[in-house]
C-alpha positions as a printed NumPy array, in Angstrom:
array([[ 94.952, -12.062, 292.505],
       [ 94.152, -13.64 , 288.983],
       [ 94.176, -17.268, 290.575],
       [ 94.433, -19.637, 293.792],
       [ 97.882, -19.228, 294.46 ],
       [ 97.802, -20.978, 297.678],
       [ 96.143, -24.005, 295.969],
       [ 98.516, -24.059, 293.237],
       [101.328, -27.058, 292.456],
       [104.124, -24.246, 291.893],
       [103.49 , -22.394, 295.202],
       [105.742, -23.478, 297.599],
       [107.395, -21.914, 300.738],
       [111.313, -20.601, 299.536],
       [113.314, -20.833, 302.878],
       [115.555, -18.221, 302.023],
       [113.163, -15.764, 301.086],
       [111.202, -16.826, 304.134],
       [107.707, -16.524, 302.246],
       [105.938, -18.111, 299.496],
       [106.695, -17.927, 295.891],
       [105.76 , -19.12 , 292.449],
       [107.997, -21.787, 290.954],
       [106.617, -21.634, 287.65 ],
       [108.957, -21.252, 285.189],
       [108.157, -18.012, 283.804],
       [109.948, -16.394, 281.202],
       [110.132, -11.818, 281.561],
       [107.163, -11.904, 278.886],
       [104.761, -14.492, 281.198],
       [105.786, -12.682, 284.203],
       [104.85 ,  -9.172, 282.324],
       [101.411, -10.151, 281.273],
       [100.729, -11.686, 284.611],
       [102.065,  -8.33 , 286.02 ],
       [100.084,  -6.26 , 284.008],
       [ 96.868,  -7.84 , 284.496],
       [ 96.421,  -8.944, 280.98 ],
       [ 95.28 , -12.666, 282.152],
       [ 91.98 , -13.16 , 283.728],
       [ 93.447, -16.552, 285.3  ],
       [ 96.923, -17.608, 285.659],
       [ 97.316, -19.839, 282.729],
       [100.162, -21.493, 284.554],
       [ 97.761, -22.415, 287.431],
       [ 98.152, -26.172, 288.262],
       [ 95.727, -27.908, 290.998],
       [ 97.849, -29.188, 293.64 ],
       [ 97.536, -30.316, 297.277],
       [100.28 , -31.704, 299.904],
       [ 99.229, -35.254, 298.565],
       [100.187, -34.384, 294.899],
       [103.35 , -32.365, 295.807],
       [104.738, -35.539, 297.649],
       [103.532, -37.836, 294.438],
       [105.06 , -35.454, 292.428],
       [108.672, -35.831, 294.293],
       [108.506, -39.417, 294.835]])
């Protein structure tokens, strides 16, 4: 894994897919770079926790 997705603010549960997904706004080029392993760490990773997410929603 290139980052700690479960600690990222963009990693959230999608009820439609019934699984956790990345909600970062990625275009096709960014997704291809991430999937190909060209990044050592995810450039979109932002640390967050439940409290950070709640503050963002308010």
